[in-house]
N, C-alpha and C positions, 0 to 999 in steps of 0.2 A: 586254874587247878583248884579243886574244892578243898575245903579244910580237912576232910578225912584223908585225902591223898597226901596232903602236906604233912599231917601228923604221922602217917605211914612212912613217909620219906624220913622224917626225923627219927622215927623208931628204928628204921633199917640203919641209919647212920650211927645210931647208938649201939646197935648190934655189931656194926663194922668195928667200932672202937673196942668193944668188949672182946671180940674175936682176936684183934691184935693183941690185947692185953693177955688173953689166954695163950696165944702163940709164944709170947715173950716169957710167960710164966714157965712154960714147958722148957724153953731154952735155959732159963735161970736155973732150973733143977738139973738139967742135963749136962750143962757145961759150967763146971765149978770155977774155972779160970775166968769166966766171963759173967758170973753170977750177979755181981753188983751192977754191971751195965745193963743186963737184960731186966733185972729187977726194976732199975729206974725207968727204963722204957715202958714196962708194964704199968707201973704206977701212973706214968704220964698218960697213957692211953685211958686208964680209968678216969683220970682227971678230964680228958677229952669228952668221955661219955657223960661225965657230970655237967660239962659245959652245954652239951647239947640238951641234956635234960633241963637245964635252966632255960635254954632257949624255948623249949617245948612249954615249960610252965609259965614263962613270961607271955607267950602267945595265948595261952589258954585255948579258948575255942574260936578266937578271932585271929586268923593267920594273915590278915592284910599287912601286918608289919614285916612279915618274912620277906626279905628282899628277893625279887623275882629272879635275879641272876643266880641266886643260890639254887634255884630249881632247874638250872640248865641240864643237870645230869638226870638221866631217867631213872625212875624207881626200878625198873627191870635191870638196869646195869648195876646198881647197888645191891639188889637181891642176888644177882648172878656172882657178884664179887663175894658176898657173904657165903654163898654156897661153895664157891671155890676155897675160900679160907677154911670153912667148916671141913671140907674134904681134906685139906692139907692138914688140919689138926688131927683128924682120924688117922691119917697115914703116919704122921709124926709120933702120935701116941703108940702106934704099933711098931714102928722102926724109926727112931730118931736119925735124922740125916747127920753127915759130918759137920764138924764146927764150920768149915768154909761154906758148905751148902746151906746151913742155917743162916749165916750172914747173907749170903746171896738172896735167899728167899725173902728175908726181912727187908733188905734194900729194895727188891723189886716190888714188894707189896707197898712199902712206903712211897714208892715213885709211881705206883699205879694211878690210873686215871681217877679211880674212886677216892683214894687217899689225898688226891690233890684237886678234888672237884670244886673247890672254892677259889681257884687261882684268879680267874678273871675278876671276880667280885673283890678280891683283896687289893687291887691296885687303886681303888677309890678311897676317898676319905669317909670314914664312918660318920653316919649322921643319926644313929640310934644305938641303944644299948645292945640290941640283937646284933646289929653290924659289927660292933666292937667285939662281941663274944665270938662271932664267926671268924673275925680276922685273927683273933688270938689263937684259935683252934688251928687255923691255916698255918700260921707262923710255927706252931708247935710241930705240925706234920712235916713241914719243910726241914725243920731243925732235926728231926729224927733221921731222915734220909742222909743229911750231912754228917750227923754224929756216928751213924753206922759206918759210913764210908771212911771217915777219919779213924774210927776205932780199928777198922780192919787194916788201914795203912800202918797205924801205930803199933799193931800187933802182928804184923807180917802175915796177914791173912789175905791171900790173892783172891781178887774178885773173878768170878767165872766169866 
């Protein structure tokens, strides 16, 4: 895979994290009872985007350091996921779902293939700063899905 495609992959991954942050910001404003929870997730997604930006900056124009397993997901799949989330954002801005459906959507997206596309890579010992950053990002994504599920259980929000 050439450097341009790798940079595009990182850019699309950054967009994915920013889209998730936008989704959580909408939920933060729509659901006062859960505003703190959604706000925290939004901030963490912005942090994930910053981590990916730092990977991109670290790589510069030489992408040989980018672990090949990170590239196992296709660029088309990430783009499709971003289009899906962008469509969801448009729908939600027009007509926000119920509280339960908001949680269901967030849980599904956090567990989607794109949100966990680092999983295989994460089971190995990091041998570079780039690998460490990617592993940190993956752990944060897994944590989000678990926290959404736990929050739902603690607040008597039935999962669909």
